[in-house]
C-alpha positions in Angstrom: 2.5 -38.5 -13.2 -0.9 -36.8 -13.9 -1.0 -33.5 -15.8 -1.2 -31.4 -12.2 1.8 -32.7 -10.5 4.1 -32.6 -13.8 6.9 -30.1 -14.8 5.6 -29.5 -18.2 3.6 -25.9 -17.8 0.7 -27.0 -20.4 -0.3 -29.0 -23.3 -2.7 -27.8 -26.6 -2.5 -24.3 -25.8 -1.6 -21.5 -28.8 2.1 -19.6 -29.0 1.5 -16.5 -27.1 0.7 -12.8 -28.4 -0.1 -9.2 -27.8 -3.6 -8.7 -26.5 -5.3 -6.7 -29.5 -7.9 -4.3 -29.9 -9.2 -6.4 -33.5 -12.7 -6.2 -35.5 -12.9 -10.0 -35.6 -15.5 -11.1 -34.1 -15.7 -12.1 -30.6 -18.2 -13.6 -27.6 -17.8 -13.1 -23.9 -18.8 -16.5 -21.9 -18.3 -14.1 -18.4 -21.7 -14.8 -16.5 -23.1 -17.7 -14.4 -21.5 -21.3 -15.2 -22.4 -24.7 -13.6 -19.8 -25.5 -10.7 -19.3 -28.1 -8.3 -16.8 -28.6 -5.6 -15.1 -32.3 -5.1 -11.6 -32.2 -2.0 -9.4 -34.3 -4.2 -8.3 -33.9 -7.7 -8.5 -37.4 -8.7 -12.5 -37.8 -9.5 -14.0 -39.1 -12.3 -14.4 -36.1 -15.6 -17.8 -37.9 -15.9 -18.5 -33.7 -16.2 -17.1 -33.3 -20.0 -19.8 -35.4 -22.0 -22.7 -32.6 -23.5 -24.7 -34.8 -22.7 -24.4 -34.8 -18.7 -27.1 -33.8 -16.7 -26.0 -31.1 -14.5 -29.1 -29.7 -12.7 -28.6 -30.9 -9.6 -24.9 -28.2 -9.3 -25.1 -24.7 -8.4 -23.7 -21.7 -10.3 -20.8 -20.0 -10.0 -19.6 -16.3 -11.7 -17.3 -16.6 -14.0 -14.8 -14.0 -13.2 -14.8 -15.4 -9.6 -12.8 -17.2 -7.0 -15.0 -20.0 -5.5 -13.6 -19.4 -1.7 -15.4 -15.8 -2.5 -18.8 -17.4 -3.2 -19.3 -20.6 -0.5 -17.0 -22.6 -1.7 -14.4 -23.9 0.7 -12.4 -20.6 2.1 -9.3 -18.4 1.4 -6.4 -19.1 3.1 -3.1 -16.7 3.3 0.7 -17.5 3.5 3.5 -15.0 2.9 6.4 -17.3 2.9 5.5 -20.7 3.9 3.7 -22.8 1.3 0.4 -24.2 2.7 1.0 -28.0 1.2 3.9 -30.2 2.3 7.5 -29.2 -0.2 7.7 -31.6 -2.3 8.3 -30.4 -5.8 6.9 -31.2 -7.9 3.8 -32.8 -6.6 0.7 -30.9 -5.1 -1.0 -32.3 -1.8 -3.3 -34.8 -2.3 -5.9 -32.9 -0.8 -6.7 -30.8 -3.4 -9.8 -28.6 -3.8 -11.0 -28.9 -7.3 -13.9 -27.0 -9.4 -15.4 -28.7 -12.1 -17.2 -26.0 -14.6 -19.7 -25.9 -17.4 -21.7 -23.9 -19.7 -23.2 -24.3 -22.6 -23.2 -21.5 -25.4 -24.2 -20.8 -29.2 -21.6 -20.1 -31.9 -22.8 -17.0 -33.7 -23.3 -17.6 -37.1 -20.3 -14.9 -38.3 -17.9 -17.4 -36.5 -18.5 -20.0 -38.3 -16.1 -21.3 -40.5 -13.4 -19.0 -39.7 -10.4 -19.4 -37.4 -11.8 -19.7 -33.8 -9.8 -19.3 -30.5 -11.0 -20.2 -26.8 -8.9 -17.5 -24.5 -8.7 -17.4 -21.0 -6.9 -14.5 -19.4 -6.4 -16.1 -15.6 -7.0 -19.2 -13.8 -6.2 -20.6 -10.5 -4.3 -22.7 -10.4 -4.2 -25.3 -12.8 -7.3 -25.8 -16.0 -7.8 -28.6 -18.0 -10.1 -27.4 -21.1 -12.4 -29.6 -22.7 -14.7 -28.7 -26.1 -17.9 -30.9 -26.7 -15.9 -33.8 -24.9 -13.0 -33.5 -26.9 -10.2 -32.4 -24.8 -8.1 -29.3 -26.2 -5.2 -29.2 -23.0 -4.4 -28.1 -20.0 -2.6 -25.2 -18.2 -0.7 -23.4 -15.7 0.2 -19.6 -14.9 -2.7 -18.4 -12.7 -2.0 -14.1 -14.3 -0.9 -15.2 -17.5 -3.4 -15.7 -20.7 -3.9 -19.3 -22.9 -5.4 -19.8 -26.0 -6.8 -23.0 -27.7 -7.8 -23.5 -30.9 -11.1 -24.7 -31.5 -12.3 -23.7 -35.2 -14.2 -26.9 -35.8 -16.6 -25.3 -33.3 -20.7 -25.1 -34.7 -23.7 -23.9 -33.6 -24.8 -25.2 -29.9 -21.3 -25.9 -27.1 -20.8 -27.3 -24.4 -17.2 -26.0 -22.3 -16.3 -27.7 -19.6 -12.9 -26.9 -17.4 -12.1 -28.1 -14.6 -9.5 -26.0 -12.2 -7.1 -28.0 -9.3 -6.2 -25.2 -6.6 -2.8 -27.0 -6.0 -0.6 -28.4 -8.5 2.7 -28.1 -9.6 2.9 -24.8 -10.5 2.0 -23.9 -7.2 5.6 -24.3 -6.6 6.1 -21.2 -8.9 3.3 -19.3 -7.0 3.9 -18.7 -3.6 3.6 -14.8 -3.4 2.4 -12.9 -0.8 -1.0 -13.2 -0.9 -4.1 -14.9 -0.6 -4.6 -18.7 -2.2 -7.7 -18.2 -4.2 -8.8 -20.7 -6.9 -11.1 -20.5 -9.6 -11.6 -19.2 -13.1 -10.9 -15.1 -11.7 -10.2 -13.5 -15.4 -12.5 -13.2 -18.4 -13.2 -15.9 -21.1 -13.6 -15.2 -24.7 -14.0 -16.9 -28.2 -12.4 -15.0 -30.5 -12.1 -15.1 -34.2 -8.7 -15.0 -35.6 -7.9 -13.2 -38.9 -4.5 -12.2 -40.6 -2.9 -10.1 -37.9 -2.8 -12.9 -34.6 0.2 -11.0 -33.3 1.2 -7.6 -33.8 4.4 -5.6 -32.1 5.0 -2.4 -32.3 8.2 -0.3 -31.5 7.9 3.6 -30.9 10.8 4.9 -29.8 11.9 9.2 -29.4 15.2 10.5 -29.8 15.6 14.7 -30.3 11.7 15.7 -31.2 11.5 12.8 -33.5 9.5 9.1 -33.2 10.3 6.3 -35.1 7.4 3.7 -35.6 8.6 0.3 -36.9 5.2 -2.1 -36.9 5.8 -6.0 -37.1 2.8 -8.3 -37.3 2.3 -11.9 -38.2 1.3 -10.7 -41.5 1.5 -7.5 -44.4 -0.5 -5.0 -42.9 -1.3 -1.1 -43.9 -0.1 1.0 -41.4 -1.4 4.3 -40.1 -1.4 7.0 -37.5 -3.7 10.0 -39.0 -2.4 12.7 -36.5 0.9 12.2 -37.5 0.0 11.9 -41.0 1.7 7.7 -41.3 0.7 5.8 -44.1 3.1 2.6 -44.1 3.3 -0.9 -44.2 4.4 -3.2 -41.1 8.3 -4.0 -41.4 8.9 -0.2 -42.7 10.3 2.6 -40.5 9.0 5.7 -39.8 10.9 8.9 -38.7 8.4 12.1 -38.1 8.2 14.8 -35.2 6.2 13.3 -32.3 5.3 14.9 -28.8 6.9 11.8 -26.3 4.9 9.7 -24.1 5.5 10.3 -20.3 4.4 9.1 -16.6 3.8 13.1 -16.5 2.7 13.5 -20.0 1.2 10.5 -21.3 1.0 11.6 -25.0 -0.8 8.4 -27.2 -1.2 8.8 -31.0 -4.0 6.5 -32.3 -2.9 4.1 -35.1 -4.7 1.6 -37.2 -2.8 -1.6 -38.5 -5.0 -3.6 -41.1 -5.2 -5.8 -44.1 -8.7 -6.9 -46.3 -10.2 -8.8 -43.6 -9.1 -6.9 -40.3 -7.7 -4.0 -38.1 -6.4 -3.4 -35.1 -7.1 -0.4 -33.2 -3.5 0.7 -30.9 -2.3 3.8 -29.0 1.6 4.2 -29.8 3.3 6.2 -27.2 7.0 7.3 -28.5 9.8 6.5 -25.5 13.0 5.4 -25.2 14.3 3.7 -22.2 18.1 3.4 -21.8 21.2 3.9 -19.1 23.8 6.1 -19.3 26.1 6.4 -16.4 24.6 4.5 -14.4 21.6 6.9 -14.9 18.0 4.9 -16.0 16.9 7.2 -18.7 13.3 7.6 -20.1 13.6 10.2 -23.2 16.9 11.1 -22.2 16.0 12.4 -19.1 16.5 10.8 -15.7 13.4 8.7 -14.7 12.0 9.5 -11.0 10.1 6.6 -9.9 7.7 7.8 -7.1 6.2 4.1 -7.2 3.9 1.5 -5.2 4.0 -2.1 -5.4 0.1 -3.2 -6.2 -1.4 -6.6 -5.7 -4.7 -6.8 -7.5 -7.3 -6.8 -4.7 -10.6 -6.2 -3.6 -12.3 -6.8 -0.6 -15.2 -8.5 -2.1 -13.8 -10.2 -5.3 -10.1 -11.1 -4.2 -8.3 -11.0 -7.5 -11.3 -11.0 -9.8 -10.8 -7.0 -9.8 -13.6 -4.9 -11.5 -12.6 -2.4 -14.4 -14.4 1.0 -11.9 -12.2 -0.3 -9.8 -9.0 0.0 -11.6 -9.6 3.0 -12.6 -10.5 4.3 -9.0 -6.7 3.0 -7.9 -4.9 4.9 -11.1 -6.3 7.9 -10.3 -6.1 7.7 -6.5 -2.1 7.2 -7.2 -2.4 9.8 -9.6 -3.9 12.5 -7.2 -1.6 10.9 -4.4 1.8 11.9 -6.6 2.3 8.4 -7.8 3.7 7.9 -10.8 5.1 4.4 -10.8 3.7 0.8 -10.3 5.8 -2.5 -10.1 3.3 -5.0 -10.7 3.6 -7.2 -7.5 4.4 -10.2 -8.5 2.4 -10.8 -12.1 1.4 -9.5 -14.8 -1.9 -7.6 -13.8 -5.1 -7.6 -15.6 -4.5 -6.2 -19.4 -6.8 -3.5 -18.9 -5.0 -1.4 -15.9 -1.7 -1.4 -18.1 -4.2 0.1 -20.2 -4.6 2.5 -17.6 -1.1 3.2 -16.6 -1.0 4.4 -20.9 -3.7 6.6 -20.6 -3.7 8.4 -17.2 0.5 7.8 -17.1 1.9 6.0 -15.2 5.5 4.2 -15.5 5.3 -0.1 -14.7 7.8 -2.6 -14.2 5.9 -5.4 -15.1 6.3 -8.6 -13.1 6.5 -12.3 -14.1 3.8 -14.3 -12.4 7.0 -16.3 -10.1 8.2 -16.7 -6.9 9.6 -19.6 -5.0 10.2 -17.6 -1.4 9.1 -21.2 0.7 12.5 -22.4 -0.8 14.0 -20.3 1.8 13.6 -22.4 4.3 15.4 -25.3 3.2 18.1 -23.2 2.3 17.1 -23.1 -1.3 17.5 -26.8 -1.7 15.4 -28.0 -5.2 14.5 -24.9 -5.5 13.1 -24.6 -8.8 15.5 -21.6 -10.1 18.3 -23.9 -10.7 16.7 -27.0 -11.5 16.6 -28.1 -15.1 13.2 -30.0 -15.4 11.5 -26.6 -14.2 13.3 -24.2 -17.0 10.5 -24.9 -19.9 7.9 -23.2 -17.2 9.9 -20.6 -16.6 10.8 -19.1 -20.0 7.2 -19.6 -20.7 5.9 -17.7 -18.0 8.1 -15.2 -19.3 7.3 -15.5 -22.8 3.5 -15.2 -21.8 4.1 -12.0 -19.8 6.2 -10.5 -23.0 4.3 -11.1 -25.5 0.8 -10.1 -24.2 2.2 -6.6 -22.7 5.0 -6.3 -25.4 3.2 -3.0 -26.3 2.2 -0.9 -23.4 4.5 2.3 -23.4 4.0 2.5 -19.9 6.0 -0.4 -19.1 10.0 0.9 -19.0 11.8 -2.5 -17.3 10.4 -5.9 -17.1 10.8 -8.2 -14.0 11.9 -11.7 -13.5 9.8 -12.5 -11.0 10.1 -12.2 -7.1 12.1 -13.7 -4.2 13.2 -16.9 -6.4 16.5 -16.9 -5.2 18.8 -17.5 -8.3 19.7 -20.1 -10.6 19.7 -20.7 -14.3 16.3 -20.4 -15.3 16.2 -16.8 -14.1 19.2 -16.2 -16.5 17.5 -18.2 -19.3 14.7 -16.1 -18.5 16.4 -12.6 -19.1 18.6 -14.2 -22.1 14.9 -14.5 -23.7 13.8 -11.5 -23.0 16.8 -9.2 -23.9 16.9 -11.3 -27.6 13.0 -10.8 -27.5 12.5 -7.2 -26.8 15.6 -5.1 -26.0 14.3 -2.1 -25.9 13.5 -2.4 -22.1 16.0 -2.9 -19.1 15.6 -6.7 -16.6 15.2 -6.2 -13.1 15.3 -9.5 -10.4 15.6 -8.0 -7.2 17.2 -11.6 -6.1 19.8 -10.9 -8.2 22.3 -9.7 -6.3 25.4 -10.0 -8.2 23.3 -7.9 -11.0 24.5 -11.1 -13.1 21.3 -11.3 -15.8 20.0 -8.0 -15.0 20.4 -4.2 -16.1 19.4 -2.2 -12.8 20.1 -3.2 -8.7 17.5 -3.8 -7.0 16.6 -4.1 -3.2 14.0 -4.4 -0.7 14.4 -2.5 2.4 17.7 -1.1 3.0 18.1 1.1 5.1 18.1 4.9 5.0 22.4 4.7 5.5 22.7 2.0 3.1 21.0 3.7 -0.2 22.7 7.0 0.7 25.9 5.2 0.3 24.9 2.5 -2.8 23.8 6.1 -4.1 27.4 7.2 -3.7 29.0 4.6 -5.1 29.4 3.7 -9.0 27.0 1.2 -10.7 24.1 0.1 -12.9 21.5 2.2 -11.9 19.6 1.2 -8.3 16.4 0.7 -6.9 14.2 0.0 -3.9 11.8 -2.6 -5.4 10.3 -2.9 -2.1 10.7 0.1 1.1 8.8 1.8 3.6 6.7 -1.4 4.6 3.3 0.2 5.0 1.4 -1.6 7.5 -0.9 -0.5 9.9 0.2 2.7 11.7 3.5 4.2 9.2 5.3 3.9 7.2 7.9 6.4 9.0 10.6 8.0 7.6 9.3 8.2 3.7 10.8 11.6 3.7 14.3 11.0 4.1 14.1 8.1 1.7 13.0 10.2 -0.9 15.6 12.5 0.1 18.2 10.2 -1.1 16.4 9.3 -4.5 16.5 13.2 -4.8 19.8 13.4 -3.8 21.8 10.8 -5.8 21.7 10.3 -9.9 22.1 6.7 -9.4 18.9 5.8 -7.2 15.6 5.4 -10.0 13.7 5.7 -7.5 11.5 3.2 -5.3 8.5 1.4 -4.6 6.6 1.6 -1.1 4.8 -1.8 0.1 2.2 -1.8 -0.7 -0.6 -0.1 -2.1 -3.4 -1.8 -0.4 -4.7 -3.4 2.7 -6.2 -7.4 1.7 -8.4 -7.4 4.6 -11.1 -9.5 2.9 -14.8 -8.7 3.8 -16.2 -11.0 6.5 -19.2 -11.1 8.3 -18.1 -11.1 11.9 -14.4 -9.2 11.8 -15.1 -6.6 8.6 -12.2 -7.6 7.2 -10.4 -11.1 7.6 -6.8 -11.6 7.5 -4.7 -14.4 7.9 -6.0 -17.4 10.3 -9.7 -16.1 10.0 -10.3 -18.6 7.9 -9.1 -21.2 10.3 -6.0 -22.1 8.1 -3.8 -24.5 10.1 -0.9 -22.3 9.3 -0.8 -18.8 8.2 1.5 -15.4 8.0 -1.8 -13.2 10.2 -2.2 -9.7 9.1 1.0 -9.1 7.8 -1.7 -9.4 4.3 -3.2 -5.6 5.4 0.0 -3.8 4.9 -1.3 -1.3 2.3 -1.6 2.5 1.9 -5.1 2.1 1.5 -7.9 0.4 3.9 -9.7 -2.3 2.2 -12.6 -0.1 0.9 -9.8 1.8 -0.7 -10.1 4.7 1.9 -6.7 6.7 1.8 -4.3 5.7 4.8 -2.3 8.7 7.0 0.1 6.7 5.2 -0.9 6.8 1.9 -1.2 11.2 2.6 2.2 11.3 3.6 3.6 9.7 0.4 1.4 12.5 -1.5 3.8 14.7 0.7 6.8 13.1 -0.4 6.2 12.7 -3.6 5.4 16.1 -4.4 6.8 16.7 -8.1 7.2 20.7 -6.7 9.3 21.5 -3.5 7.8 24.5 -2.2 10.5 26.7 0.5 11.0 29.7 2.0 14.0 31.6 1.5 14.1 34.7 3.9 10.9 36.6 2.6 10.9 34.6 -1.0 8.9 31.4 -2.1 11.2 28.7 -3.8 9.2 26.7 -6.1 11.6 24.0 -7.5 10.3 21.9 -10.3 11.9 17.6 -9.2 9.6 16.4 -12.4 7.4 17.8 -14.9 4.2 18.9 -14.1 0.4 20.6 -15.6 0.4 23.9 -14.9 -0.1 25.1 -11.8 -1.4 28.0 -10.0 -0.7 28.9 -6.4 -2.9 30.1 -3.4 -1.9 31.3 0.3 -3.9 31.6 3.2 -2.4 32.8 6.8 -3.7 32.0 10.0 -3.6 32.1 13.9 -4.9 30.0 16.7 -8.3 31.0 15.6 -8.2 29.8 12.4 -7.9 30.7 8.9 -7.8 34.3 8.3 -9.8 35.4 4.6 -7.4 38.1 4.2 -5.4 39.4 0.9 -2.4 40.6 3.4 -0.9 39.2 6.6 -2.7 40.7 8.9 -0.7 42.2 12.5 -1.8 39.4 14.2 -0.9 39.0 18.3 0.2 35.7 18.9 1.1 32.9 16.0 1.0 33.3 12.5 1.3 30.4 9.8 1.7 31.6 5.8 0.3 28.3 4.0 1.2 28.1 0.6 -0.4 25.7 -1.4 0.4 24.8 -5.7 -2.7 23.9 -6.9 -4.0 22.7 -10.9 -4.7 25.7 -12.9 -7.2 23.3 -15.5 -8.8 20.4 -15.4 -6.6 17.1 -15.7 -8.1 13.7 -17.0 -6.8 12.6 -13.3 -7.9 15.5 -11.3 -10.1 19.1 -11.6 -8.9 22.3 -12.0 -7.8 23.5 -8.1 -6.6 19.7 -7.3 -3.5 20.3 -4.4 -0.6 19.6 -5.7 1.7 20.3 -3.5 2.0 22.9 -0.1 4.1 24.4 2.4 4.2 26.1 5.8 6.1 29.0 7.4 5.5 30.7 10.5 6.3 34.5 10.1 5.5 35.0 14.2 5.5 32.8 17.1 4.2 33.4 20.8 6.1 31.3 23.3 3.5 29.5 25.9 3.1 31.5 28.9 1.3 30.2 32.1 -0.8 32.5 33.3 -0.5 34.0 36.4 -3.1 32.8 39.4 -4.7 33.5 43.3 -5.8 30.1 44.3 -3.6 28.4 47.1 -4.9 25.3 47.8 -7.3 24.7 51.2 -7.5 21.5 52.7 -10.7 19.8 53.3 -11.9 17.1 55.1 -11.7 14.7 52.2 -8.3 16.3 50.9 -7.8 19.1 49.0 -9.9 22.3 46.9 -7.6 23.9 45.2 -9.3 26.3 42.8 -11.4 24.3 40.1 -9.8 20.9 41.2 -10.7 18.5 43.5 -8.2 16.5 45.3 -8.1 13.0 47.9 -5.9 13.1 50.8 -3.2 11.4 48.5 -3.2 14.3 46.3 -4.6 13.0 43.4 -7.2 14.5 41.0 -11.0 13.9 41.3 -12.7 16.5 39.9 -12.3 19.6 37.7 -14.9 22.3 37.0 -17.4 19.9 38.4 -16.1 16.9 36.1 -15.3 14.0 37.1 -11.7 13.8 36.2 -8.7 11.3 37.5 -5.1 11.9 38.2 -2.2 12.2 35.7 -0.2 8.9 35.5 3.2 8.5 33.9 2.8 6.9 30.9 6.2 4.9 29.3 4.3 2.5 26.8 1.9 2.2 23.4 -0.4 0.1 22.3 2.1 -1.7 19.8 1.9 -1.2 16.4 3.2 -3.7 13.3 6.0 -2.1 13.4 6.8 -2.4 16.7 6.1 -6.3 16.3 8.3 -6.5 13.4 11.6 -8.3 13.5 13.6 -4.6 12.0 12.7 -3.3 15.9 11.1 -5.9 18.1 10.1 -2.9 20.3 7.6 -4.8 21.6 9.0 -7.7 22.9 11.4 -4.9 24.5 8.9 -3.0 25.8 6.8 -6.4 27.2 10.2 -7.6 28.4 10.7 -4.0 30.6 6.9 -4.1 31.6 6.1 -1.1 30.6 2.2 -2.5 29.8 2.4 -2.6 33.6 3.6 0.1 35.4 2.2 0.8 39.1 2.5 3.9 40.9 3.6 4.1 44.5 3.1 7.7 46.3 5.9 8.9 48.4 5.1 12.3 49.6 2.1 14.6 49.3 3.1 18.6 50.2 0.3 21.9 50.1 1.6 25.2 50.3 1.5 28.0 48.2 1.1 24.7 45.6 0.0 21.2 45.9 2.7 18.7 44.8 2.2 14.7 44.6 5.5 12.9 44.7 5.1 9.0 43.2 7.7 6.4 42.1 6.6 4.9 38.9 7.9 1.2 37.9 7.0 -2.3 36.9 6.6 -5.2 38.7 10.2 -8.0 39.0 12.3 -4.4 38.0 14.5 -2.4 40.8 14.6 0.7 38.1 11.8 3.2 37.6 11.1 6.8 37.3 10.3 9.7 40.0 7.9 11.4 39.3 6.7 14.9 40.6 3.3 16.4 39.5 2.7 19.9 40.9 -0.4 22.0 40.5 -0.3 25.6 40.7 -3.2 28.0 40.4 -3.2 29.8 36.6 -5.4 32.0 35.5 -8.9 30.3 36.1 -7.3 26.9 35.9 -4.5 25.2 37.4 -1.2 24.7 35.7 0.4 20.9 36.4 4.0 20.4 35.9 5.4 17.1 35.8 9.0 16.4 36.4 10.2 12.8 35.7 13.6 11.6 36.8 15.0 7.9 35.7 15.8 5.6 38.9 18.0 3.6 37.2 19.8 3.3 33.8 17.1 3.2 31.0 19.4 2.5 27.8 16.7 0.9 25.7 14.0 2.9 24.1 10.1 3.6 25.3 7.1 4.1 23.7 6.3 7.5 25.2 6.7 9.9 27.6 2.8 11.3 28.9 0.9 11.6 31.1 -2.9 9.6 30.9 -6.0 11.4 32.5 -9.6 9.7 32.4 -12.3 11.8 31.9 -16.0 11.6 31.3 -17.3 9.9 28.2 -19.3 13.3 27.3 -16.4 15.4 26.2 -16.5 13.5 22.9 -16.2 16.7 21.0 -12.2 17.7 20.5 -11.4 21.0 19.3 -7.1 21.8 18.8 -4.6 24.3 17.7 -1.7 22.1 16.3 -0.6 19.8 13.6 -3.4 18.1 11.9 -6.1 17.2 10.5 -4.9 13.7 11.0 -2.3 11.7 13.3 1.2 12.6 13.0 4.2 10.4 15.0 7.9 12.2 15.2 8.7 10.4 11.7 5.1 10.5 10.0 2.4 12.9 9.2 3.9 14.9 6.4 0.5 15.5 5.4 -0.5 17.5 8.7 -0.1 21.3 9.1 -0.6 24.1 11.9 -3.7 25.1 12.1 -7.3 24.9 14.3 -8.9 21.4 13.5 -12.4 20.2 15.2 -13.0 16.1 15.5 -14.8 13.8 17.5 -13.6 11.6 19.6 -14.4 8.5 17.7 -13.0 10.9 14.6 -9.6 11.2 16.1 -9.1 7.5 15.9 -7.5 6.1 12.5 -9.3 2.4 11.8 -6.7 0.3 11.2 -7.5 -3.6 10.2 -5.5 -4.9 13.4 -5.9 -2.2 16.3 -2.7 -0.5 16.9 -1.5 2.8 18.4 -3.3 5.5 16.5 -4.7 9.3 16.8 -2.1 11.1 18.1 -1.7 14.9 17.2 0.9 16.9 17.5 2.7 20.0 18.0 -0.4 20.5 19.5 -0.5 24.1 21.7 -4.1 23.9 23.0 -7.0 21.9 22.7 -10.8 21.7 24.2 -12.5 19.0 25.2 -16.3 19.8 25.5 -19.8 17.7 25.2 -22.7 19.0 23.0 -23.4 22.1 25.4 -19.6 23.3 25.3 -19.1 22.2 28.9 -15.8 21.0 29.7 -11.6 21.2 29.7 -8.9 23.4 27.8 -5.5 22.2 27.8 -2.6 24.6 27.1 0.8 24.2 26.1 2.9 22.5 23.8 2.2 18.6 23.5 1.0 15.7 21.7 -2.1 14.8 21.9 -4.7 11.5 22.1 -7.9 10.7 22.8 -9.7 7.3 22.9 -13.0 5.7 24.6 -10.4 2.5 25.5 -7.3 2.3 27.6 -4.1 1.3 26.0 -4.6 -2.0 27.3 -7.6 -2.3 25.3 -6.4 -1.5 21.9 -3.6 -3.9 22.3 -6.0 -6.9 23.1 -8.0 -6.4 20.0 -7.4 -8.0 17.1 -10.5 -6.7 15.3 -11.8 -3.3 14.8 -15.0 -4.9 15.9 -13.2 -6.4 19.2 -13.1 -2.3 20.7 -15.8 -1.8 23.1 -15.9 1.9 24.3 -15.8 1.9 28.0 -17.4 4.1 30.5 -15.2 7.1 29.8 -12.4 8.7 27.7 -8.5 8.3 28.1 -6.5 11.9 27.6 -3.0 11.0 27.0 -0.6 14.3 26.6 2.8 13.6 25.8 6.0 15.0 25.3 8.1 12.5 23.7 6.8 9.4 21.3 8.8 6.4 19.5 9.3 6.7 15.5 7.1 4.4 13.7 10.1 3.4 11.2 8.9 0.6 9.1 10.4 -2.7 11.4 7.1 -4.8 10.4 9.2 -5.5 7.0 12.1 -3.1 7.1 14.4 -1.0 9.4 13.0 0.5 12.8 12.6 4.4 13.5 16.0 6.3 12.2 18.5 6.9 15.6 16.5 10.5 15.6 13.3 9.3 16.7 14.4 7.1 19.0 13.4 8.2 22.4 14.5 7.1 25.9 13.4 8.0 29.6 15.5 11.0 30.5 15.3 13.7 32.9 12.2 16.0 31.3 10.0 19.1 33.1 6.5 20.0 31.0 3.9 21.7 31.9 0.6 22.2 30.7 -2.5 24.5 31.9 -6.0 23.1 32.2 -8.9 25.4 32.5 -12.5 24.3 33.1 -15.1 25.1 30.2 -18.9 26.2 31.1 
């Protein structure tokens, strides 16, 4: 048995310790290394000889993943292992990368204790210095250090990295498999302070500081007047650390030969009466799960991107992060300390693929794996123990149960009793301190919240895949209602679409993987380029730390979580837009009052004026009234002429106001969303079986008197049931009123996608203005971030660019809309409706697998709906709530179409 298919996690590495900012000399080895790739693991290690000629090799940056630089390809799976499950053996086809770099050891390192540190290598690395083997290690997202004190002068470091190893069985996270040295490599002189452990608790205005270290050292916190020694507890008045107010104090731990700089946050995590508390107050986790990801660099995430993530989270009212499913780059935790985010720090562990064998031979309960399990937890805790942002340790993810997980919990409690332990897989709560669930439906969350027990949180909920997630407001309302519920973490932060020369962004299968999980890897609140999706904008609204509401004529402000100083702004508007006035104006028609809570002063994460919360109230409303008209339908040689409309002899619209506009037809289907396709809903399967995507329309009758009436029967091939549809055209001012009557023909117990009519329009009518909710898309259970107002866009701007195309772009509660060309010629629609305008049909949208496959047609398709099925979160979780379910029912609705010139 070789080292890469051994149960042992490593050989030759030093004991794990905290990552410290120290005065000791340090040398980065990041940069271009010599590199070659072999298809299998068992190749001669000739390259470890310092005199080896590597001039024929190419170069590869460190940190980086080799598949992102032309060596092999990425591979995505969610649950399945991409190799035969035969633990601990990896497959024979095992891409293996050999790295070499030469370096000169600085003179100040000579004669001192020197260590070589790797922050992250996937998945197994064997290391030589100057031809001498130092050892090997696994644990891709965990640090490993070797003692290299004998190094002098010129040196050659050689590293062999295997894509697959025994450790791969412990790293079956839902992500791309991306081998390589993807975090930094450094050399560091070690002094007296090899390790430091800061204990900083808080109670009733007092902070107690106790610092343990590997050597006796002086401890100073100048701002607090603390001068002490390691091992001595000091209690002084302090401001506590929290995610909302991340108060940090600069501390120094020093001996004669070395000093360590620390940023100390005083806070105490506890549990009382089933409630998770920090500093004695219930904590409200309004969180997201975050895989490390960059569309170009994979998990080799630049620091500026980490800062971008943290700022985006703070600006969208996110206050908590679960580091799914491994410890993040340590710089990210520094940022969480500084800007203020609660953190569940998760161990680098997942064995999800064993579910297909009924968890037989699952490493979590196999004794030979125990050393690896405890080692992974130890390396996580020791590296990250000094971060005040971390309030829970998580044992890992989706690894079932077993004695090895219990051993991890036991070791962690002994080493750091100050933080509770999380692990969702322990449903019986035998070795955890919080009860955790994934994707529990709303009703179950409500029930759990009412029951006594330990704190409950949703470590994953509201799967943010494609259009959605729906039901956010209802989940967060449950979090607010029940003290036992500590909160939840949306899955997940960002779409993991890798930049691709053809598809723009790739997902599973785009690299020819023989088995993969498709676009399940693009399931984030951010698009791959970190543009916020509508889901993130909705989450910001759902996570507002203050709730604004109107009671009679009063604005009520409820502070749900501590907030910085705020100021309140308001605007009043009618259908013509925002009115710049200090008082509500006497406007005929519909008026809306909008109140915004914004930052009163600059914060580290956003400038003054940044919006934190908002609310709208409608003081006045004007009902939709169809204007009177005097025109009557006139029969012509080709059909009928009626006001601005020209119809064929079957009563089907052919032009309107001189523009080629086609007839309305009933539409009951939508291009399936990821949530429609998911196990939690299976709506796509239902709609396909019902044939909603291939409806036919049979003309039954045309009559023309004072109005033009067209009666049709709409149905799918192979089905008896259908719908009787009557379109009645009537004169209305300068236009025509269209009243649509729909009556089911047969029983329709299943949900339908939408209740709508679709009309083809000329392509040049691509300038859209509407009064209704906006500026973004909204469906019955999404669109929390939209407000009522007057908005403008192009047709292209109304499309939401999901990585996998799907239903998108609907504007809700529209009162009127205009579609015009650049000269203002076009069409106005009045009524109460949902609005969608596209350059392609629903069928085109459904057929496309990537955005580049959406090719504009010769015209536009206008959809006017009076009902839409909710979105839900069925891609991984429950479908839409019952109140957002749409069924075919007897319905009538009216819109007025008016030509514009």
